[in-house]
C-alpha positions as CSV (number, residue, x, y, z in Angstrom):
1,M,80.2,55.7,92.6
2,P,81.0,58.6,90.2
3,A,84.0,58.3,87.9
4,T,86.9,60.7,88.8
5,F,88.6,60.7,85.4
6,G,92.2,61.1,86.6
7,R,91.4,63.5,89.4
8,R,92.5,62.9,92.9
9,R,90.0,61.9,95.5
10,R,89.1,64.5,98.0
11,P,90.6,63.6,101.4
12,R,88.2,63.2,104.3
13,T,90.7,64.5,106.8
14,T,93.9,66.4,106.8
15,R,96.5,67.6,109.4
16,C,97.0,71.2,110.5
17,K,100.2,72.7,108.9
18,G,100.8,74.9,112.0
19,K,104.2,74.3,113.7
20,G,103.8,71.7,116.4
21,C,100.0,71.5,116.1
22,K,99.3,68.6,113.7
23,R,95.6,68.4,114.7
24,Q,93.3,66.4,112.5
25,I,90.8,68.6,110.5
26,K,87.6,67.3,108.9
27,V,87.4,68.3,105.3
28,K,84.0,69.5,104.1
29,N,82.5,68.3,100.8
30,K,82.9,71.7,99.0
31,G,85.5,74.4,99.0
32,R,89.2,74.4,99.6
33,V,90.9,71.8,101.7
34,P,91.9,73.6,104.9
35,K,95.6,74.0,105.8
36,Y,95.1,75.2,109.4
37,C,92.8,74.1,112.2
38,S,92.1,77.6,113.5
39,P,92.7,81.3,112.8
40,S,95.4,81.3,115.6
41,C,97.4,78.6,113.8
42,K,97.0,80.5,110.6
43,Q,98.3,83.7,112.1
44,E,101.2,82.0,113.8
45,A,102.3,80.5,110.5
46,Y,102.0,84.0,108.9
47,L,104.1,85.6,111.6
48,R,106.8,82.8,111.2
49,R,107.0,83.5,107.5
50,R,106.9,87.3,107.8
51,F,109.3,87.8,110.7
52,R,112.0,85.2,110.4
53,S,114.9,85.3,112.9
54,P,117.9,87.3,111.9
55,L,120.1,84.2,112.4
56,E,118.0,82.2,109.9
57,L,118.3,85.0,107.3
58,V,122.1,85.2,107.8
59,A,122.4,81.4,107.4
60,R,120.5,81.6,104.2
61,D,122.7,84.4,102.9
62,L,125.9,82.5,103.8
63,A,124.5,79.4,102.0
64,S,123.8,81.4,98.9
65,I,127.3,83.0,98.9
66,E,128.9,79.5,99.2
67,V,126.8,78.2,96.3
68,R,127.7,81.3,94.2
69,E,131.5,80.7,94.9
70,V,131.2,77.0,93.8
71,I,129.4,78.0,90.6
72,E,132.1,80.7,89.8
73,A,134.9,78.2,90.5
74,K,133.3,75.6,88.1
75,I,132.8,78.2,85.4
76,M,136.4,79.3,85.6
77,E,137.6,75.7,85.5
78,I,135.6,75.1,82.3
79,L,136.9,78.3,80.8
80,V,140.5,77.3,81.6
81,R,140.0,73.8,80.1
82,L,138.6,75.3,76.9
83,G,141.5,77.7,76.7
84,L,139.3,80.8,77.0
85,A,140.9,81.9,80.3
86,K,144.6,81.7,81.3
87,S,144.3,80.5,84.9
88,N,141.9,79.6,87.7
89,L,142.4,83.0,89.2
90,P,139.6,85.6,88.6
91,P,140.5,88.4,86.3
92,P,142.3,91.4,87.9
93,I,140.2,94.4,88.9
94,I,141.3,97.5,87.1
95,H,140.9,100.7,89.0
96,K,140.5,103.7,86.7
97,P,141.6,107.0,88.1
98,K,138.8,109.4,88.8
99,P,138.7,112.4,86.5
100,E,139.7,115.7,88.2
101,K,136.8,118.0,89.1
102,P,137.0,121.4,87.5
103,S,137.8,124.2,90.0
104,L,135.0,126.7,90.3
105,R,135.5,130.4,90.6
106,L,133.3,133.4,90.7
107,V,133.2,135.3,87.4
108,K,132.5,139.1,87.5
109,N,129.4,140.3,85.7
110,H,130.6,143.0,83.3
111,D,127.0,144.5,83.2
112,D,127.2,145.2,87.0
113,P,129.9,147.8,87.7
114,A,129.4,147.6,91.5
115,G,130.4,143.9,91.4
116,N,127.3,142.6,93.2
117,N,126.6,140.1,90.4
118,G,123.0,141.3,90.2
119,L,122.3,140.7,93.9
120,G,122.3,144.2,95.1
């Protein structure tokens, strides 16, 4: 029996990673260990990854928002404890007034006595 020197033994069989399939797959002596039993299982797994349901995506977004809020709250709590912030409330949002736009007007061209501004 050959020495493996810390490498894992190659499995003789594995299970299909397709959703609900779980068929046993014989592993060949060479090459990669297969993940799927057939091209159809492989394609189904790709389509599941590629086109997730909108509800799943919304749930993931909501979870990330909740985590972000917890992190912000903990950071503010630490800043207040260290005396770097005055309260647990987030800093106020300061709205700067927008600068006024300059009014545009048509300027007469003194080189054009007819007043066509070079268009006529």
